[in-house]
C-alpha positions in Angstrom: 12.4 26.5 15.8 10.9 23.1 15.7 12.8 20.2 14.2 10.8 17.8 12.0 12.6 14.6 11.1 10.0 12.2 9.9 7.0 12.6 7.6 4.3 10.0 7.1 2.6 9.9 3.6 -0.1 7.5 2.7 -3.3 6.4 1.1 -6.5 5.7 3.0 -9.4 3.7 1.7 -8.1 3.2 -1.9 -10.7 1.0 -3.6 -9.7 -1.1 -6.6 -11.4 -4.0 -8.4 -9.1 -7.0 -8.9 -9.0 -10.7 -9.4 -6.9 -12.0 -6.5 -7.8 -15.2 -4.7 -7.0 -18.9 -4.4 -10.3 -20.1 -5.8 -10.8 -20.3 -9.6 -14.1 -18.3 -9.5 -12.3 -15.4 -7.8 -10.1 -15.2 -10.9 -13.3 -14.9 -13.0 -15.6 -12.7 -11.0 -13.1 -10.5 -9.0 -13.7 -8.5 -5.8 -13.4 -5.0 -4.5 -10.3 -4.4 -2.4 -9.5 -1.6 -0.1 -5.9 -0.5 0.7 -4.6 1.6 3.5 -0.9 2.6 3.2 1.4 4.6 5.4 5.0 5.3 4.4 7.5 7.1 6.7 10.2 9.1 5.0 12.8 11.5 6.3 12.1 15.2 6.0 14.5 16.2 3.4 14.1 20.0 3.5 12.0 22.7 5.0 8.4 21.6 4.6 7.5 25.2 4.0 9.5 25.2 0.8 6.3 24.0 -0.9 8.3 21.8 -3.4 6.9 18.4 -4.4 10.5 17.3 -5.3 11.4 17.4 -1.6 8.8 14.9 -0.4 7.3 11.6 -1.1 4.5 12.0 -3.7 1.3 10.2 -2.7 0.5 10.1 -6.4 3.5 7.8 -6.9 2.2 5.6 -4.1 -1.2 5.4 -5.8 0.4 4.4 -9.1 2.5 1.7 -7.5 -0.6 0.3 -5.7 -2.7 0.4 -8.9 -0.1 -1.2 -11.0 0.6 -4.1 -8.6 -3.1 -4.7 -7.9 -3.6 -5.3 -11.7 -1.2 -8.3 -11.5 -3.2 -11.3 -10.4 -2.1 -13.3 -7.4 -3.6 -16.1 -5.2 -2.6 -14.5 -1.9 -3.2 -10.9 -0.7 0.2 -11.3 1.1 1.9 -11.6 -2.3 0.4 -8.4 -3.6 1.3 -6.5 -0.4 4.8 -7.7 -0.6 5.1 -6.6 -4.2 3.8 -3.1 -3.3 6.3 -2.8 -0.5 9.2 -3.9 -2.8 8.2 -1.3 -5.4 8.0 1.5 -2.8 11.5 0.5 -1.5 12.8 0.4 -5.1 11.5 3.8 -6.1 11.9 5.5 -2.7 15.0 3.9 -1.1 15.0 6.4 1.8 11.6 5.2 3.0 11.4 4.2 6.7 8.6 1.9 8.0 5.8 0.9 5.6 2.5 -0.3 6.9 0.0 -1.7 4.4 -3.4 -3.2 5.0 -5.4 -4.9 2.2 -9.0 -5.8 2.7 -11.1 -8.0 0.4 -14.6 -6.6 0.7 -17.5 -8.9 1.3 -15.9 -12.3 0.6 -18.2 -15.2 -0.2 -18.5 -16.6 3.4 -21.7 -18.3 4.7 -23.3 -15.8 7.1 -21.6 -12.9 5.5 -18.5 -10.9 6.4 -17.8 -7.3 5.6 -14.2 -8.0 4.8 -11.0 -10.1 5.4 -7.6 -8.5 5.5 -3.9 -8.9 5.7 -1.6 -6.3 7.2 2.2 -5.9 7.0 4.6 -3.6 8.8 7.9 -3.5 6.9 10.9 -2.0 8.7 13.8 -0.7 6.7 17.0 -2.8 6.8 19.7 -1.5 9.1 22.7 -0.1 7.2 
């Protein structure tokens, strides 16, 4: 029988409207943001058990992202860091976490489809 030790759970293309940005007008007009998130977690039981309690619930990840995105920040890095911190708090067995946050269509001369920050957070060694 096959041994499965790690599971990756995530969100892809989560779009949320928020008011992050350094410039005062960004706090007034807001922007659309896109989040891509991958969280590794150890497989805690037989995946065929079909029991949500034995895995990382992507609904929980969605709620963490939605909650943290609603708290205004100047830097996208700050929001990503808060999301990572919350995932680690509520899911302490999480392994690596990769998050990419894209601000869609920033107000640059000549246009730009998006700007982004991306973090890879590795768990602390015990």
